[in-house]
C-alpha positions as CSV (number, residue, x, y, z in Angstrom):
1,X,-55.2,272.1,175.4
2,X,-53.7,273.0,178.7
3,X,-50.7,271.2,180.3
4,X,-53.0,269.6,182.8
5,X,-55.2,268.1,180.1
6,X,-52.1,266.8,178.2
7,X,-50.9,265.1,181.4
8,X,-54.3,263.6,182.0
9,X,-54.5,262.2,178.4
10,X,-50.9,260.8,178.7
11,X,-51.7,259.2,182.0
12,X,-54.8,257.5,180.6
13,X,-52.9,256.1,177.7
14,X,-50.2,254.7,180.0
15,X,-52.9,253.3,182.2
16,X,-54.7,251.6,179.3
17,X,-51.3,250.1,178.1
18,X,-50.7,248.7,181.5
19,X,-54.2,247.3,181.7
20,X,-53.8,245.8,178.2
21,X,-50.4,244.4,179.1
22,X,-51.9,242.8,182.3
23,X,-54.8,241.3,180.3
24,X,-52.3,239.9,177.8
25,X,-50.1,238.5,180.6
26,X,-53.1,236.9,182.2
27,X,-54.3,235.5,178.9
28,X,-50.9,234.0,178.2
29,X,-50.7,232.7,181.8
30,X,-54.2,231.2,181.5
31,X,-53.3,229.5,178.1
32,X,-50.0,228.2,179.7
33,X,-51.8,226.6,182.7
34,X,-54.6,225.2,180.6
35,X,-52.1,223.7,178.2
36,X,-50.0,222.4,181.1
37,X,-52.9,220.8,182.9
38,X,-54.3,219.4,179.6
39,X,-50.9,217.8,178.8
40,X,-50.7,216.3,182.3
41,X,-54.3,215.0,182.0
42,X,-53.6,213.5,178.6
43,X,-50.4,211.9,179.8
44,X,-52.3,210.6,182.9
45,X,-55.2,209.2,180.8
46,X,-52.6,207.7,178.4
47,X,-50.6,205.9,181.1
48,X,-53.8,204.9,182.9
49,X,-55.1,203.3,179.6
50,X,-51.8,201.5,179.3
51,X,-51.9,200.3,182.9
52,X,-55.4,198.9,182.4
53,X,-54.5,197.2,179.1
54,X,-56.7,199.5,176.9
55,X,-53.8,200.1,174.5
56,X,-52.3,196.6,174.3
57,X,-51.5,193.7,176.6
58,X,-50.8,194.4,180.2
59,X,-50.1,191.6,182.7
60,X,-52.3,191.2,185.7
61,X,-51.3,190.7,189.3
62,X,-51.2,186.9,189.0
63,X,-49.0,187.1,185.8
64,X,-46.6,189.4,187.6
65,X,-46.5,187.3,190.7
66,X,-46.2,184.0,188.8
67,X,-44.7,184.7,185.4
68,X,-44.6,181.8,182.9
69,X,-41.2,180.2,182.5
70,X,-40.2,176.8,181.2
71,X,-38.0,175.1,183.8
72,X,-36.0,172.0,183.1
73,X,-36.7,168.9,185.2
74,X,-33.6,167.5,186.9
75,X,-32.6,163.9,187.4
76,X,-30.7,163.8,190.7
77,X,-28.5,160.9,191.8
78,X,-28.3,159.4,195.3
79,X,-25.1,161.4,196.0
80,X,-26.9,164.7,194.9
81,X,-25.3,165.0,191.4
82,X,-27.5,166.1,188.5
83,X,-27.3,163.2,186.0
84,X,-29.3,165.1,183.3
85,X,-32.3,167.2,182.5
86,X,-35.5,167.1,180.5
87,X,-36.4,170.4,179.0
88,X,-37.9,172.6,176.2
89,X,-35.7,175.4,177.5
90,X,-32.7,174.3,179.5
91,X,-33.5,176.6,182.4
92,X,-33.2,176.1,186.1
93,X,-34.4,178.5,188.8
94,X,-31.9,179.9,191.4
95,X,-32.1,182.4,194.2
96,X,-30.1,185.6,194.6
97,X,-28.0,184.0,197.3
98,X,-26.8,181.5,194.7
99,X,-25.3,184.2,192.5
100,X,-21.7,185.2,192.6
101,X,-21.3,188.8,193.8
102,X,-19.1,189.4,190.8
103,X,-22.0,188.5,188.5
104,X,-24.3,191.0,190.2
105,X,-21.6,193.7,190.2
106,X,-20.9,193.2,186.6
107,X,-24.6,193.5,185.6
108,X,-25.2,196.7,187.6
109,X,-21.9,198.3,186.4
110,X,-22.7,197.6,182.8
111,X,-26.5,197.7,182.4
112,X,-27.9,199.9,185.2
113,X,-25.5,201.6,187.6
114,X,-28.4,203.5,189.3
115,X,-30.3,200.2,189.8
116,X,-30.7,200.7,193.6
117,X,-31.7,204.4,193.2
118,X,-34.8,204.2,190.9
119,X,-38.1,202.4,190.9
120,X,-38.0,200.8,187.5
121,X,-37.5,203.9,185.3
122,X,-34.3,205.9,185.4
123,X,-35.3,209.5,184.5
124,X,-31.6,210.6,184.4
125,X,-30.7,207.8,181.9
126,X,-33.7,208.7,179.7
127,X,-32.6,212.4,179.8
128,X,-29.1,211.3,178.8
129,X,-30.5,209.3,175.8
130,X,-32.6,212.3,174.6
131,X,-29.6,214.6,175.0
132,X,-27.5,212.1,173.1
133,X,-30.1,211.9,170.3
134,X,-30.1,215.7,169.9
135,X,-26.3,216.0,170.0
136,X,-26.0,212.9,167.8
137,X,-23.7,211.4,170.5
138,X,-25.8,208.7,171.9
139,X,-23.5,206.4,173.9
140,X,-26.0,204.2,175.7
141,X,-29.6,203.1,176.2
142,X,-32.0,204.2,178.9
143,X,-33.4,200.8,179.7
144,X,-33.0,199.7,183.3
145,X,-32.5,196.1,184.4
146,X,-36.1,196.0,185.4
147,X,-37.3,197.2,182.0
148,X,-35.1,194.6,180.3
149,X,-36.7,192.0,182.6
150,X,-40.2,193.2,181.6
151,X,-39.2,192.7,178.0
152,X,-38.1,189.1,178.7
153,X,-41.1,188.2,180.8
154,X,-43.6,189.8,178.4
155,X,-42.1,190.1,174.9
156,X,-42.9,193.0,172.8
157,X,-45.8,192.7,170.3
158,X,-45.0,193.1,166.6
159,X,-45.6,196.5,165.0
160,X,-43.6,198.7,162.7
161,X,-45.2,202.1,163.1
162,X,-43.6,204.8,165.3
163,X,-46.7,204.9,167.5
164,X,-46.6,201.2,168.0
165,X,-42.9,201.4,169.1
166,X,-43.5,204.3,171.5
167,X,-46.6,202.5,172.8
168,X,-44.6,199.4,173.5
169,X,-41.8,201.4,175.2
170,X,-44.2,203.2,177.5
171,X,-45.9,199.9,178.3
172,X,-42.5,198.5,179.3
173,X,-42.2,201.4,181.7
174,X,-45.5,200.6,183.4
175,X,-44.7,196.9,183.6
176,X,-41.3,197.8,185.1
177,X,-42.9,199.9,187.8
178,X,-45.3,197.1,188.6
179,X,-42.5,194.6,188.8
180,X,-40.6,196.9,191.2
181,X,-43.7,197.1,193.4
182,X,-44.1,193.3,193.4
183,X,-40.4,192.2,194.0
184,X,-37.4,193.2,195.9
185,X,-34.3,194.4,194.0
186,X,-32.5,191.1,194.8
187,X,-35.5,189.1,193.4
188,X,-35.4,191.2,190.2
189,X,-31.7,190.5,189.7
190,X,-32.3,186.8,190.2
191,X,-35.2,186.8,187.8
192,X,-33.2,188.6,185.2
193,X,-30.4,185.9,185.3
194,X,-33.0,183.1,185.4
195,X,-34.8,184.4,182.3
196,X,-31.9,185.4,180.0
197,X,-31.1,183.1,177.1
198,X,-27.3,182.6,176.8
199,X,-27.7,180.5,173.7
200,X,-26.3,177.0,173.1
201,X,-29.2,175.5,175.1
202,X,-28.2,177.5,178.1
203,X,-31.2,179.4,179.3
204,X,-30.6,181.1,182.7
205,X,-27.3,181.6,184.4
206,X,-27.2,178.2,186.1
207,X,-27.3,176.4,182.7
208,X,-24.9,179.0,181.3
209,X,-22.4,178.5,184.1
210,X,-22.4,174.7,183.5
211,X,-22.4,174.9,179.7
212,X,-19.6,177.5,179.3
213,X,-17.5,177.0,182.4
214,X,-18.5,173.7,184.0
215,X,-19.2,175.4,187.3
216,X,-22.1,176.9,189.3
217,X,-23.3,180.5,189.5
218,X,-21.9,181.1,193.0
219,X,-18.4,180.0,191.9
220,X,-18.1,182.3,188.8
221,X,-14.9,184.4,188.7
222,X,-14.8,188.1,187.9
223,X,-13.7,187.2,184.3
224,X,-16.4,184.6,183.8
225,X,-19.1,186.9,185.3
226,X,-18.0,189.7,182.9
227,X,-18.3,187.4,179.9
228,X,-21.8,186.3,180.7
229,X,-23.0,189.8,181.4
230,X,-21.3,190.9,178.2
231,X,-23.5,188.5,176.3
232,X,-26.6,190.4,177.5
233,X,-25.8,193.2,175.0
234,X,-26.3,190.8,172.1
235,X,-25.9,187.1,172.7
236,X,-25.8,186.2,169.0
237,X,-23.0,188.7,168.3
238,X,-21.1,187.9,171.5
239,X,-21.4,184.1,171.3
240,X,-18.2,182.7,172.9
241,X,-18.4,179.5,170.8
242,X,-18.8,181.2,167.4
243,X,-17.3,184.6,167.9
244,X,-14.7,184.4,170.7
245,X,-12.8,187.5,169.6
246,X,-15.8,189.8,169.8
247,X,-16.8,188.1,173.0
248,X,-13.4,188.7,174.5
249,X,-13.6,192.4,173.5
250,X,-17.0,192.7,175.0
251,X,-15.9,191.0,178.3
252,X,-13.1,193.6,178.6
253,X,-15.7,196.4,178.1
254,X,-17.6,195.0,181.1
255,X,-14.4,194.7,183.1
256,X,-13.7,198.4,182.4
257,X,-17.2,199.3,183.6
258,X,-16.6,197.4,186.8
259,X,-13.3,199.3,187.3
260,X,-15.0,202.6,186.5
261,X,-17.6,202.1,189.3
262,X,-15.1,200.7,191.8
263,X,-16.2,197.1,191.8
264,X,-12.7,196.0,190.9
265,X,-9.3,197.8,191.2
266,X,-7.2,199.1,188.3
267,X,-4.7,196.4,189.1
268,X,-7.4,193.7,188.8
269,X,-8.6,195.2,185.5
270,X,-5.0,195.4,184.0
271,X,-4.4,191.8,185.0
272,X,-7.8,190.4,183.8
273,X,-8.0,192.2,180.5
274,X,-5.0,190.2,179.1
275,X,-6.5,186.8,180.0
276,X,-8.4,184.6,177.7
277,X,-12.1,183.5,178.0
278,X,-11.1,180.1,179.5
279,X,-14.2,178.4,178.1
280,X,-14.8,174.8,179.2
281,X,-17.7,174.2,176.9
282,X,-20.0,171.3,177.7
283,X,-22.5,170.6,174.9
284,X,-26.0,169.9,176.1
285,X,-27.4,166.8,174.5
286,X,-29.8,164.1,175.8
287,X,-27.4,161.5,174.3
288,X,-24.4,162.8,176.2
289,X,-23.4,162.5,179.8
290,X,-23.9,159.8,182.4
291,X,-26.7,157.1,182.4
292,X,-28.1,158.1,179.0
293,X,-30.1,154.8,178.6
294,X,-31.4,155.1,182.1
295,X,-32.5,158.7,181.6
296,X,-34.5,157.7,178.5
297,X,-36.1,154.8,180.3
298,X,-37.0,157.1,183.2
299,X,-38.5,159.6,180.8
300,X,-40.8,157.0,179.2
301,X,-41.7,155.6,182.6
302,X,-42.7,158.9,184.1
303,X,-44.6,160.1,181.1
304,X,-46.4,156.9,180.3
305,X,-50.2,157.1,179.6
306,X,-52.8,154.8,181.0
307,X,-52.4,151.6,178.9
308,X,-55.0,151.1,176.2
309,X,-55.3,147.6,174.7
310,X,-55.7,148.9,171.1
311,X,-52.3,150.7,171.3
312,X,-50.4,147.4,171.9
313,X,-49.3,144.8,169.4
314,X,-47.8,142.5,172.1
315,X,-50.5,141.5,174.7
316,X,-47.8,140.6,177.2
317,X,-46.4,144.1,177.2
318,X,-50.0,145.5,177.7
319,X,-50.5,143.3,180.8
320,X,-47.1,144.3,182.2
321,X,-47.8,148.0,181.7
322,X,-51.3,147.7,183.1
323,X,-49.9,146.1,186.3
324,X,-47.3,148.9,186.6
325,X,-50.0,151.6,186.1
326,X,-52.2,150.2,189.0
327,X,-49.4,149.1,191.4
328,X,-46.5,151.6,190.9
329,X,-47.2,155.3,191.7
330,X,-44.1,156.3,189.8
331,X,-45.3,154.7,186.5
332,X,-47.0,157.4,184.5
333,X,-46.5,159.9,187.4
334,X,-46.9,163.0,185.2
335,X,-50.3,161.8,184.0
336,X,-51.5,160.6,187.4
337,X,-50.8,163.8,189.3
338,X,-52.1,167.3,188.8
339,X,-50.8,170.8,189.6
340,X,-52.8,173.3,191.7
341,X,-54.4,174.6,188.5
342,X,-55.7,171.1,187.7
343,X,-53.4,170.3,184.7
344,X,-51.0,167.4,184.6
345,X,-47.3,167.9,185.3
346,X,-45.1,168.5,182.3
347,X,-41.7,166.9,182.6
348,X,-40.3,169.4,180.1
349,X,-41.3,172.6,181.6
350,X,-42.4,172.2,185.3
351,X,-39.0,172.0,186.9
352,X,-39.6,168.6,188.6
353,X,-36.8,167.2,190.7
354,X,-36.5,163.5,190.2
355,X,-34.5,161.7,192.9
356,X,-33.0,158.3,191.9
357,X,-31.1,155.6,193.8
358,X,-28.2,155.6,191.3
359,X,-24.9,156.7,192.7
360,X,-23.1,158.9,190.1
361,X,-19.6,157.6,190.9
362,X,-20.6,154.0,190.7
363,X,-22.5,154.7,187.4
364,X,-19.3,156.2,185.9
365,X,-17.3,153.1,187.0
366,X,-20.0,150.8,185.5
367,X,-19.9,152.7,182.2
368,X,-16.1,152.6,182.2
369,X,-16.2,148.9,182.8
370,X,-18.6,148.3,179.9
371,X,-16.6,150.5,177.6
372,X,-13.4,148.7,178.6
373,X,-14.7,145.2,178.2
374,X,-16.9,145.8,175.1
375,X,-14.7,148.3,173.3
376,X,-11.4,146.4,173.7
377,X,-12.4,142.8,173.6
378,X,-16.0,141.9,172.7
379,X,-16.5,144.3,169.8
380,X,-13.9,142.5,167.6
381,X,-15.7,139.3,168.3
382,X,-19.0,140.9,167.3
383,X,-17.5,142.0,164.0
384,X,-16.2,138.5,163.3
385,X,-19.6,137.0,164.1
386,X,-21.5,139.4,161.8
387,X,-19.3,138.5,158.8
388,X,-20.8,135.1,158.9
389,X,-24.4,136.3,159.5
390,X,-25.8,138.1,156.4
391,X,-29.0,139.0,158.3
392,X,-27.2,140.4,161.4
393,X,-28.2,141.7,163.8
394,X,-31.3,139.5,163.2
395,X,-31.4,135.7,163.6
396,X,-30.5,133.7,160.5
397,X,-33.9,132.0,160.5
398,X,-36.0,135.2,160.2
399,X,-37.6,135.8,156.8
400,X,-37.2,139.1,154.9
401,X,-40.9,139.8,155.6
402,X,-40.4,139.3,159.4
403,X,-37.4,141.6,159.4
404,X,-39.3,144.2,157.5
405,X,-42.2,143.9,160.1
406,X,-39.7,144.4,163.0
407,X,-38.5,147.6,161.3
408,X,-42.1,148.9,160.8
409,X,-43.1,148.1,164.4
410,X,-40.0,149.9,165.7
411,X,-40.8,152.9,163.5
412,X,-44.4,153.1,164.7
413,X,-43.3,153.0,168.4
414,X,-40.8,155.8,167.9
415,X,-41.3,159.4,169.1
416,X,-40.5,160.7,165.6
417,X,-43.4,158.6,164.2
418,X,-45.8,160.0,166.8
419,X,-44.8,163.6,166.0
420,X,-45.3,163.1,162.2
421,X,-48.6,161.4,162.8
422,X,-49.8,164.2,165.0
423,X,-48.9,166.6,162.2
424,X,-51.5,164.8,160.0
425,X,-48.9,163.3,157.6
426,X,-50.1,160.2,155.7
427,X,-48.5,156.8,156.2
428,X,-46.7,157.1,152.8
429,X,-45.3,160.6,153.8
430,X,-44.1,159.3,157.1
431,X,-42.3,156.3,155.5
432,X,-40.7,158.6,152.9
433,X,-39.5,160.8,155.8
434,X,-37.9,157.9,157.5
435,X,-36.3,156.7,154.3
436,X,-34.8,160.2,153.5
437,X,-31.1,160.4,154.6
438,X,-30.4,163.0,157.2
439,X,-27.2,164.1,159.0
440,X,-26.6,162.0,162.1
441,X,-23.9,160.9,164.5
442,X,-23.0,157.1,164.7
443,X,-21.6,155.8,168.0
444,X,-18.2,154.2,168.1
445,X,-15.9,153.4,171.0
446,X,-13.4,155.9,169.8
447,X,-16.1,158.7,169.8
448,X,-19.1,159.6,167.7
449,X,-18.7,159.6,163.9
450,X,-20.6,162.3,162.0
């Protein structure tokens, strides 16, 4: 073989190798692009399925625009003081403008420092979580404020499998993005604080401000704001009434975050971290506060049903209630008026504002006068009188059967009886329930006795 032939053969081999290499590269490139496009399509189909509710619950437009939330109804005095509330959840709705800037700053610094820079999902925070999981140095979650709101508005469904967990998490992402499209950042912050349950019958920041600090959300201090935001981590663990030490530590963590992101100065942090929680706890109870008897009478008045003769033992009361029903618009107001959806108003969840003619200051003076007169003077006379009346508080001429009948009638007119009856308990079971001793507080002029 000549040198020319050898060169020709070598050249052909090199050419074939290059050609083979190009084909391999093209094949790899084709596989890469097919895989890449397939993954994108699968992800797209997956998130589209989530968005349209094919893989679990997905709120529609109306649900996002008008999320369900139980709002307490307020009884407001003539001088614009809240005398009390009726509620299932002690929640009141407030606007962003009613929030202390310290409260907003504390939330952003602690829960979502990039809140104003993302649209519901913070890719950087998610990346940090994955990196932390790989390095086993996970120092924080990737949930944004909007994602946390999505979880509160539309609680996660139960499910223990990894797929169910991942599916719920991705669904929260989609809901968070939808919320960001429906509301401004300020509205999202306000909704977050309105929805959060701060425990101790304090749902929403307005109730929490009143219950823990006897103040309003716009007047919260830096320290108070930090404590409430700190509870968002785990309200049961950081409960200021049951676990003040843990709550104090958590509050200081929030203060440190506020200093880190320049919401407060180092001098402010150093000063505040050494202060106590300064709790001014006000227990929420329908039997506490001002005008308790009036509030109960008002509740019965507003929620009264149309009188039915068969429900009355005393004909005179039936006639009186019937006259009220037909002549007084406020009597049975909740059952006479309907909401836009056609259902009746619910005094416990529709956030009704009930304006009264009672002046809160005069009511306090009146209650003080009653306590002063009855507690100091008349109560002693009552006790003396009862010693000589074995049937007290009943009249001496009533028979045992008549007294027993009064007890039975009172039992059947009580809310507790109606609840037990609605639960399909028999008459004997209801009577047994009433006769079973239960813990209770008994009123005295020196304070309730447990």
